[in-house]
N, C-alpha and C positions, 0 to 999 in steps of 0.2 A: 576454514573450519576448526573449530575448538576439539583438541584431542581429549580423552576422558578425564585425564588428570587435570587439565585446565577447567572443564566442567565441574568437577568435584570441588576444587577451590573456590569458584564462583557460588556454588551452594553454600559451602561453609561460610563464605563471607557475607552472603545475604542473610543467612541464619543469625549470625553476629549483629548484624544491623538491626534486624527484627526484634530480637531480644533485647538489645539497648534501647530500642524505642519503648517497648513494653515497660521496662524498669524505669525508664525515664517518666513515663506516664503516670505510673505508681508513685513515683517521688513528687509529682506535681500534686497530688491529692493527700500527701503527708504533710502536716504544718510543722515546722521546726520553731522552736522557741528560743530566744535569749532573755536576759534579765535587763530591766530598767531600774537603775539605783540613783536616788537622789537624797541627798543629805543636805540640808539647809538649817545651819544653827546661827541664830542671832539672838533677838529677844524672845523669840519662840524657836522650838526644836521641830523640825519635820524630816522624818524619815520614809523614803518609799522604795520598796522592793518589789516589784510585780513582774510578772511575764511579758514578754513582747513577742506576737506572731511575727516571723520574719517573712520577707518578701511583699511583692506590690499585688497579691492577687485580693480579689475582692472579699474572700474569706479571711484573710490576715486583717484587711482594713475593719472588717465588721467585729472581729474579735477584739482587737484593740480599742476600738471606739467604745464598746462595752465596758472593758477594763477601765477605760480612762473616765468613763462616766462615774464609776464607783468611786475613783480616786477623787474627783472634782466635787462629787456629792459630799463625800466625807469631810472635805476641807471647806465645804461653804457652810459657814456658821454665821455670817455677818448679816447685816440688815437687807444688803443686796440679795433678793432671792434667785438672780439668775445665775444659774450654775456656769461656771467659766468652762471654756473649751478645752484646755490644756493645763497640765500639771503646774508649770510655771505661773501661769496667771492665778490658778487656784491658791498656791502658797503665797503669792503676793497678796491676795485678797484676804487669806488667813492672818497674815502679819498685820494687815491694816486692821481688821477686826480687832486684833489683840491691842494695838495702839490705841484705837478708839475706846475701847473699853477702859483701858489703863486711865486716860484721860477723863473719861466720864467718872469713873469710881474713885480717882485721886481727888474729886472735889469734895467728896464726903466721907471717905476711908483714908486716914493718915497712917498708911502702911505699905510695905512693899507688896505689889502684886506678884503672886508666883508664875513663873513662866508657862506659857501654854506648851502642849507637847502633842505630836501626832505621830504615830507609827501606822504604816500601810503596808501589809503584807500580802503577797499572792502565790501560789503554787500550783503548776499543772501535775494533778494528782492521777490523772489517766488520759491515754491518748491512743487512737486507732483510726484505722481509715475511715470510720463512720462517726466517730464520738470524741470528743475532747472535753475533759471535765478540769474546771480549776476552782480552787478553794480561795476566797478573798477574805481578808479580815482587816478592821481597823479598829485602833485604840485611841481615843482622845480625851485628853485631861486638859480642862480649861480652869483649874484651880479648885475643883471640887475634891471630896473626900476620895472618890473613885473615879476612873476612868469610865468612858462610855465606849462600849464594846460593840461591834457590827461584824456578824460571819454571815458569809453567802456562798453558796456553791453555785457556780455558772457552768451550764452544759451547752455545747455548740455542736452542730454538724459540722464535721471536720471538712468536707467537701464545699460548703457553701458558707460557712461561718455564722449560720442562722442560729440564734438563741432558742434552745429547746426547753419548752415547759413539761411539766409533768405528764400532762396529757399526750406529748409527743413521744415520751420516752417508755410509756406504759401502754400495753393493749388492753389491760383491765384493771382501771385505778381502785375499784372497789374492793376486788379480790387481793390487790396487793396491799391495801390498807388493811384488810383483816389480818394477812400474814405479818405486817408489821407490827400490829397490836399485840400479837403473841410475844414477840421479841421486847416490846415495850414494857409489858406487864412483868416479863422476866426480870428485867433491869430493876423494876421498882422494888421487886421482892428483896432485894439485898440492899436496899437504900435505907438511909437513916430516916427519920420522921420530918426533919426540915425539908429534906430533898424531896419526899413524897408530896408533902403540902405545896411544894413549889410547883408540881406538875400536875395537881388534883384538875381534873376537867370531866365534865359530865359527857361531852361528845369528843370522842377520839379521832384525829385526822392526822393526814400525813403533814410533816413541815412544808413549808412554801417550796423549798428547794431539796432535791435529792443529789447526793454526790456519788461519785463512781471512782473505784480504785482498782488495783490489778486483783484484789481480793473479794470484791463484791460491791452490792449498793450500800452506801453509807445513809444512814439516817440520824439526823441531828437534831436535837431540840436543846433550846436554852432559854433561860430566864436572866438575861444579862441585866434586866432592869431591877432585879432583886439584890439585896444587900449579899448574898452569898455567890452570885453569879453561877448558879447551878447549871449544869447540862446533863443530858442524856444522849449518849452515841452508841449505835452499834452497826455491824456490817452483816448484811444477809448475803451469804455466799452466792455466787452465779449458780452453783448445781441447783440450789433452791429457788434462786429469782430469775432464772433464764426463761421459763415460761412466761413471765409476765412483761418481758422486756421487747421492745420493738427494735433493737440494733443486735 
């Protein structure tokens, strides 16, 4: 027979095991990130710094696959329309596209072709047990006067790795659009004329992707195809936005 002190020790030990199990389960639902950094300097310059979801879970695999697709798509500028499956193949394809173009243009243009440059960056800007938000951007210069810029927010279900669209994140897209319009108009009130013209539109709509930070919902508009690369960005605090969010 156990005495009382032995029984109390067993209860304490059992409680510790149960709590350790609970916390380990919580850790499994939290995705940790490291950084993938690649620098390739040859006739072209490629620099990549993006988050990498750690672990072998399906959620980590899905997130990494989505971020890799962004990288590979950015580097895929050759005649081959098939996007490569990894960064190393994409870099080699980018370098080959430069060499092919250099050979072709060299037949008619007797001058040095400026080197091509690519910079791809990514950052985890928000992470919780339910939502992970990552900002990705690329800058590609293939000898033109300006770089081609691309910016995108990616939002994921932290448990499954599923990419979440606006309709998944908001419980009332129409009402949130009306709310964002008020912030948008306020931003334009203090803008210069050329910036106002860049964003003139007959029908207001949310951007394709929203971002999330510790401070609130990030709403970002860009006209990167214009000469001035105008942007409008504002954050709607969670105290205002919470009623519209599904998480």
